[in-house]
C-alpha positions in Angstrom: 18.4 7.6 -4.0 20.4 10.8 -3.9 23.6 11.9 -5.6 24.9 15.3 -4.7 28.2 16.5 -6.1 29.1 18.2 -2.8 28.7 14.9 -0.9 30.6 12.7 -3.4 29.9 10.8 -6.6 28.0 7.8 -5.3 24.2 7.3 -5.1 23.1 7.1 -1.5 19.9 5.3 -0.5 17.5 7.1 1.9 14.5 9.2 2.2 13.7 12.8 1.4 12.3 14.5 4.5 9.6 17.1 3.8 8.5 19.2 6.6 8.0 22.8 7.7 11.7 23.5 7.5 14.3 22.9 4.8 14.3 19.7 2.8 16.6 17.1 4.3 18.0 13.7 3.3 17.9 10.8 5.8 20.3 8.0 4.7 19.0 4.4 5.0 21.9 3.2 7.1 22.3 5.0 10.4 24.0 8.2 9.5 22.5 11.6 10.4 20.3 13.5 8.1 21.7 16.1 5.8 20.0 19.4 5.1 19.7 20.1 1.4 20.7 23.5 0.0 18.0 26.2 0.6 18.2 27.4 -3.0 17.5 23.9 -4.4 15.4 24.2 -7.6 14.2 21.6 -10.1 15.9 21.8 -13.5 14.4 18.7 -15.1 13.1 15.2 -14.9 14.5 12.3 -17.0 14.9 8.5 -17.0 18.1 7.0 -15.7 21.0 6.5 -18.1 22.2 3.0 -18.7 25.1 3.6 -16.4 22.9 5.1 -13.7 20.4 2.2 -14.0 23.1 -0.1 -12.5 22.9 1.9 -9.2 19.3 3.0 -9.2 16.0 1.3 -10.2 15.8 1.5 -14.0 12.1 2.3 -13.7 12.8 5.3 -11.6 12.9 9.0 -12.7 15.8 11.3 -12.0 14.8 14.7 -10.7 17.7 17.1 -11.7 18.1 20.0 -9.3 20.5 23.0 -9.3 21.8 24.8 -6.3 24.7 27.0 -5.2 26.4 23.8 -3.8 26.2 22.1 -7.2 24.0 19.6 -8.9 21.7 17.4 -6.9 20.1 14.3 -8.4 17.1 12.6 -6.7 16.1 9.2 -8.1 12.4 8.5 -7.3 9.8 6.0 -8.4 7.0 7.3 -10.5 4.3 7.2 -7.8 6.3 9.5 -5.6 7.4 11.9 -8.4 4.6 14.4 -7.9 5.3 14.6 -4.2 9.0 15.4 -4.7 8.3 18.0 -7.4 5.7 19.8 -5.2 8.2 19.7 -2.2 10.9 21.3 -4.4 8.5 24.0 -5.6 7.4 24.9 -2.1 11.0 24.9 -0.6 
């Protein structure tokens, strides 16, 4: 799940696309992928708040990221957490 202040206030289901180019977000339902900011960097990892747990899996972890386009939050399940962190470090 992704929540990006530049794209609205709702959590959006989808997948983080990791490849040779910039990181991108592919929504689950038919829309085109969105390229994430090039200067995206991890600022922290935390558990979802009670309010966030209504929209995302309460067992997930929230990866907090900063960018010039605003805060980006990526909710990820613990088994994929290391993959996401490594992708953010190499981006």
